[in-house]
ROKE-323400 format. One record per residue (C-alpha): residue in one letter; x, y, z; residue number from 1. Coordinates in nm, 3 decimals. Layout:
N
+---+---------+---------+---------+-----+
: r :       u :       v :       w :   k :
+---+---------+---------+---------+-----+
: A :       X :       Y :       Z : NUM :
...
+---+---------+---------+---------+-----+
//
This chain:
77
+---+---------+---------+---------+-----+
: r :       u :       v :       w :   k :
+---+---------+---------+---------+-----+
: X :  -1.302 :  -3.534 :  -1.641 :   1 :
: X :  -1.231 :  -3.482 :  -1.271 :   2 :
: X :  -0.869 :  -3.395 :  -1.349 :   3 :
: X :  -0.973 :  -3.128 :  -1.600 :   4 :
: X :  -1.215 :  -2.971 :  -1.352 :   5 :
: X :  -0.946 :  -2.974 :  -1.083 :   6 :
: X :  -0.691 :  -2.808 :  -1.313 :   7 :
: X :  -0.941 :  -2.540 :  -1.420 :   8 :
: X :  -1.042 :  -2.475 :  -1.058 :   9 :
: X :  -0.680 :  -2.433 :  -0.949 :  10 :
: X :  -0.608 :  -2.201 :  -1.242 :  11 :
: X :  -0.911 :  -1.983 :  -1.163 :  12 :
: X :  -0.817 :  -1.959 :  -0.796 :  13 :
: X :  -0.456 :  -1.873 :  -0.879 :  14 :
: X :  -0.560 :  -1.592 :  -1.110 :  15 :
: X :  -0.829 :  -1.460 :  -0.879 :  16 :
: X :  -0.598 :  -1.432 :  -0.579 :  17 :
: X :  -0.328 :  -1.235 :  -0.761 :  18 :
: X :  -0.511 :  -0.905 :  -0.789 :  19 :
: X :  -0.726 :  -0.767 :  -0.513 :  20 :
: X :  -0.781 :  -0.448 :  -0.315 :  21 :
: X :  -0.484 :  -0.354 :  -0.096 :  22 :
: X :  -0.469 :  -0.098 :   0.185 :  23 :
: X :  -0.177 :   0.141 :   0.240 :  24 :
: X :  -0.152 :   0.325 :   0.574 :  25 :
: X :   0.049 :   0.648 :   0.589 :  26 :
: X :   0.167 :   0.824 :   0.904 :  27 :
: X :   0.251 :   1.193 :   0.866 :  28 :
: X :   0.456 :   1.373 :   1.129 :  29 :
: X :   0.546 :   1.742 :   1.138 :  30 :
: X :   0.763 :   1.925 :   1.389 :  31 :
: X :   0.870 :   2.282 :   1.433 :  32 :
: X :   0.633 :   2.577 :   1.394 :  33 :
: X :   0.345 :   2.342 :   1.308 :  34 :
: X :   0.365 :   2.016 :   1.502 :  35 :
: X :   0.146 :   1.709 :   1.498 :  36 :
: X :   0.077 :   1.378 :   1.336 :  37 :
: X :  -0.190 :   1.227 :   1.114 :  38 :
: X :  -0.272 :   0.876 :   0.992 :  39 :
: X :  -0.442 :   0.820 :   0.657 :  40 :
: X :  -0.537 :   0.520 :   0.446 :  41 :
: X :  -0.522 :   0.475 :   0.070 :  42 :
: X :  -0.681 :   0.179 :  -0.108 :  43 :
: X :  -0.540 :   0.045 :  -0.433 :  44 :
: X :  -0.800 :  -0.161 :  -0.619 :  45 :
: X :  -0.735 :  -0.479 :  -0.813 :  46 :
: X :  -0.355 :  -0.476 :  -0.788 :  47 :
: X :  -0.095 :  -0.742 :  -0.710 :  48 :
: X :   0.095 :  -0.726 :  -0.382 :  49 :
: X :   0.418 :  -0.615 :  -0.554 :  50 :
: X :   0.241 :  -0.339 :  -0.745 :  51 :
: X :   0.068 :  -0.219 :  -0.428 :  52 :
: X :   0.398 :  -0.215 :  -0.235 :  53 :
: X :   0.559 :  -0.006 :  -0.509 :  54 :
: X :   0.270 :   0.242 :  -0.514 :  55 :
: X :   0.258 :   0.259 :  -0.135 :  56 :
: X :   0.628 :   0.330 :  -0.083 :  57 :
: X :   0.611 :   0.592 :  -0.361 :  58 :
: X :   0.390 :   0.794 :  -0.125 :  59 :
: X :   0.675 :   0.833 :   0.128 :  60 :
: X :   0.801 :   1.189 :   0.174 :  61 :
: X :   1.064 :   1.354 :   0.392 :  62 :
: X :   1.192 :   1.708 :   0.400 :  63 :
: X :   1.343 :   1.951 :   0.642 :  64 :
: X :   1.367 :   2.329 :   0.641 :  65 :
: X :   1.532 :   2.543 :   0.907 :  66 :
: X :   1.371 :   2.438 :   1.233 :  67 :
: X :   1.089 :   2.243 :   1.071 :  68 :
: X :   1.057 :   1.889 :   0.941 :  69 :
: X :   0.794 :   1.674 :   0.776 :  70 :
: X :   0.788 :   1.300 :   0.717 :  71 :
: X :   0.533 :   1.068 :   0.565 :  72 :
: X :   0.593 :   0.695 :   0.599 :  73 :
: X :   0.360 :   0.448 :   0.429 :  74 :
: X :   0.325 :   0.073 :   0.478 :  75 :
: X :   0.112 :  -0.186 :   0.306 :  76 :
: X :  -0.135 :  -0.361 :   0.537 :  77 :
+---+---------+---------+---------+-----+
//
């Protein structure tokens, strides 16, 4: 009986720890006519670490136009 309870407990813990809320921090930087920087957070709820990393890096942006540039770099915390 103790072995069954132990196996069930381990299985529940393994499943519970897979998906949780994850925080993605993005740093935006602009230069040129409008300059400055900004930091923002996005929370992904009930996702695995791999899924959160994919969603977080999908938020990255970079572009440049004559004399101006913008970049947004996001990392999972």
